[in-house]
N, C-alpha and C positions, 0 to 999 in steps of 0.2 A: 326623589333621587332614586334611580334604579339600582339593582344589586351590583352591576359592573362598576358604576360610578362610585358607589359606597366602598367597594373593595379597593378601587384605585385611590380614593381619598384616604383610606385607612393605611395603605402601604406608604403613600406619600407622607402621612403624618408620622409614621414610624421612622422613616429616614430623616425627616426634619428634627425629630426629637433626639435621635442618635447623634446627629450633627451638633446640636446645641450642647448636649452633654460632653461631647468630645472637645468642645471649645474650652472647657474648664480643665486644663491639663494639670497633672500632678506637679507639685513643687518638689522636684527631686533632682539630684545631681548625678550625672553620668561619670564613668570611670574609664580612663584609657585602657585599651585592650591589654597591653603588656603589664600594666600595674595591677590588674585584678585577675588575669586568666593565664592559663598555660595550655599547650597542645595536649590532646587526649590520644588521638591516633590520626593517621593519614597526614603527617606533618607537611608533606609537600603540597597538599591540597588545602592548606590553611594560609590565606593570603591577607595579612593586615594591611590597612591603608597607610599611606605615607605619614599622615598626621596621627596615627595610632588611635583614632576615634572609632574606626570601623574595621570589620573583618569579613572576608568571604570564606565560606566553606564550600568545597567542590566535591562532587562525586563523579568518578569515571569508571571504566570497566574493570579497574584494578582495585580500587578502594574508595570508601567514603572518607569522611573526616569529622573531627569534633574537637571541642575545647571544653575546659572546665575551670571553675573558679579556683584560685590558688589556695583559698581558705575554706573552711566550713563556717556556716553561719547559723545563728539561731533565728528566732522569729523576725520577720521583716518583709520588705517589698523587693521582688526580684523581677527585672524588667528589661526589655530591649525593643528597639524598632527593627522589624524584620521585613525583608523583601524576598519573596519566594521565586523559584524558577518559573519560567513561562513555557508555552508551547506544549509539547507532549511530556507529561510528567508521571504517567502511570507507573505504579510500583515504587515510587519514591516517597520517602518519609523524612520530614524535617522535624526534629524534636527539640523542645526548649523546656527544661525541667529541672527540678531539684531532687536530690536523692542522697542517701548515705549507704547505698548498697555495697560499696567497696569495703566499708567497715563493719557492716551488719548484714551479711549475705542472707541470713535466715530470719532477720527481724527488721528489715529496712523500711524506711519511710520514703514516700515519693509523691511529688505533685507534678503533673504533666500538662504541657501543651504538645500535641502532635498534629502535624499538618499532612494530610493524605493526598498524594498527587492523583492525577486523572488523565484520561485520554484527551486529545485536542478538542477544544470546544466545550468541555465539561468543567465545572468549577472545582477548585480545591475544596476539601472538607477539613474541618477543624475538630479535634477531639481533646477533651480534658479527662483527667483521671486522678484518683487519689488512692494511695496505699498507706496503711499505718501498721507498723510493727510486723511487717511481712505478710500482710493480709492479701496476698496476690490471688488467692482462690475466691476472694470477695471483691473482684474488680468493680470499680465505680465509674464506668465509662459514660460519658455523654458525647454526642456528636451533633455538629451544627454546620449549616452553610453560613457564609458571611454576606454582609450587605455591600461588599466591594470586591474587586479583583485583587487579591493579595500579591499578585505577581507584577502589578503595574506601578506600585509605589510602596514606600515604607509605611508600616502601621505598627503601633505599639501593642505589645502583649505583656501582661503583668500578672504575677502571682503574689498575692498578699497572704501571709501566713501569720496569724496571731495565736495567742493562747485560747481564744474564744471562737475564732472562725477562720475560714479560708475563702478568699474571693478571687475568681479569675476575671481579669479585665481584658477587653479588646478596645484599643483607642479610648481608654478611660471609661468605657461603658462596661459595667459589671454584667457578665453573662451567666455567672453561676456563683452561688454562695453555699458553703457547707458550714453549718453551725454546730459547734461541739456540744454534746450532751453526755450525761453520765452513762447512758446505755451503750454508747460507742466503745467505752473502755479504752484499750490500747490501740484501737483502730484509727484514732486521730493522731496524726504525726506529732512527735514530741522531741525527737533527737535532732541535733544540728545537722544540716545538709549542705552539700556543695551545689552550685548551679552549673548545669551542663547545656551544651548545644551540639547537635549532631545532624548529619545528613547521611542517609544510608539506603540500601536496596532492600525493600521489604516486599518483593514481588510475590512472595508466597501468600500474602493476605491483604495487602493495602488497597488494591483496586478490584472491586467486584469479586472479592474472595480469592484473588489470585488469577482471575481470568485474563487480566491484562497485566503484562509484566514490563519491567524497565526495558527501554529500547535505547541502546547506547549509540545509535545513530544520532541522537540529540545531545550527547554528552559534549563537554562536561555540564552537569547540572550545577547551578550556582545559587546558593542562598547567601544573602547579605545581612549582616547584623551591625547596628550602630546604636548610639546612645545607651550603652549597657549600664545597668543600675544594679548595685549590690548594697541595698539599704538594709543592713542587718548587723548583728553583733558577731564579729569574727571571733573564732575560738580555736585554740590549739587542742583539738579533741584527741584523747587517748582512747584506746579500744574499750576501756572500762567505763568511760564517762558517758553520761546519757543526757546531760543538760548543759547549756552554756550559762555562765554566771556573768551578766553584764552590769551588775549593780554598782560596780566601782569604776565604770568607764563613762565617757561622755555620750555614749550611745543612748538614744531615747527609744523605748519600746514603741511599736507601731500602733498600739491600740488608740492612742490619742491623736494620731495624725489625721489630716484631712482625708487621705485616701483610704483610711480604715473605716470610715463612717459614710455610708451611702446617703446622699441627699434624697429628698423626695423625688426629684426629677430622675435621678439615677435608678431608684427603685422602679419607677414607672417604665424607664427605658429597658431595664432588665426584663420586666414582665413582658413587654411588647416584643423584645428580641426573642425571647423564648417561645412566645406564641407563634412567631412567624418563621424562625430559622432553626429551631432544634428539630432533629429527626431521629434521635435515639436517646433514651434515658433508662438506665438500669432500674430506676425507682418504679418504672411502670412495666418492667419486664417480668411478667408473672410466671414465665417458664423457668427463669433462673431463680427468681425470688418470689415464691407464692405469698410470702409475708415480706413487705418492703423492709430493707435494713433500717435500723433505728434512726439514722440521720435524715431519712427521706421525709420531706414534707409534701404530701400529695396535693397537687393543685388540680381542682376539678377541670379547669380549662385544658391544662396539659394532658390530663388523663384521657380526655375525649379524643385528643389528637392521636393517641397511640392505641385506642380501642382495647385497652387492657393487656396488651402484649409488650409494648415498648420496642418492637422489633421492626421498625420501618427501615428497610435496606441495611440492616446490621449484619456484619460478618461474624458468625457464631464461633469461628475457629480461633479468634483472638481474645478469648476470655482469660484463661488461666496460664499466665506466663510467669516464668521466673525472672528475677532481675538480671539484666545483662547490659553491658555498655553497647548501645545499639550501633551495629555496623562495625564494631571494632574487630570482629573475627572474620570479616569478609575476605574471602580468597579470590583468586582469579576465576572468572566465570566465562562460559561460552555463551554468546548471544546471537550467533549468526542466523538462527532460524526463528527469530522472534517475529510475531505478527505486527505489522505496521498499521495500527488502527487510526483512522482519520475521522 
């Protein structure tokens, strides 16, 4: 079998394996939008469905929009099926993330999915990140392409957060795991967080480092969310509190749940996903981190992909950012001279 056939067979095997893993869905219960969430900003651009099971977030030339969970939660699984905007989406970012930055602005925790738009004909990119105890100067970004077009159908994106590890899932395929160890110290998230979703204009950095900006000829940009999951221990957190006590409730900690333990097939699927679709990892970025941070497990195969730099098409300007509600402070902008890239 020649090299081209071998490569084609390998890529086909990856897609088959990812499909098989996806068939074993999480056993989780979704929550109606109005029962678990409230508007964050851009209220007029938040459009719940008639059955209260879904919601649209829209971005136009005046404002983006976003919602957040009505409660804070401890360790658990936070998930949604999301369909992203199609066509020209350069400069647009959809974020799905947990954070407690409103309560702890200098020591916040955060777990991110961010979806980075692109010019017509180019794929959406997906980014994950983690901050613990305000460690924004030690960003832990990874970026990936996906094995499907996320604007054509709904796909599930999940954040698992336990006392021992964090796993990011796409369609029940684990794409990244962060395992806690003592050397991380307070950099591992520990305080209860709210779940957020936002759509906003990030023209300054999101597409080719700001080369291609949002073009409101294609507005409104619409992101759809359904099957929202808040599988965590709700807590009425005061400013002084740092942990949620769920010992006297019916809530079961996620460590023993099916979705908290990767099967052998899932582990293989994660490895193959990363070999084919990851295009940036801070763990291999020797410019930012001559010594990899303590949670990094250096994989020889992945290291060869990045040739020791980790900087395949990565935008250097988006490293050290303070916490903010993304898009909330967006004002009226002028867009009449934007380039229409096709």
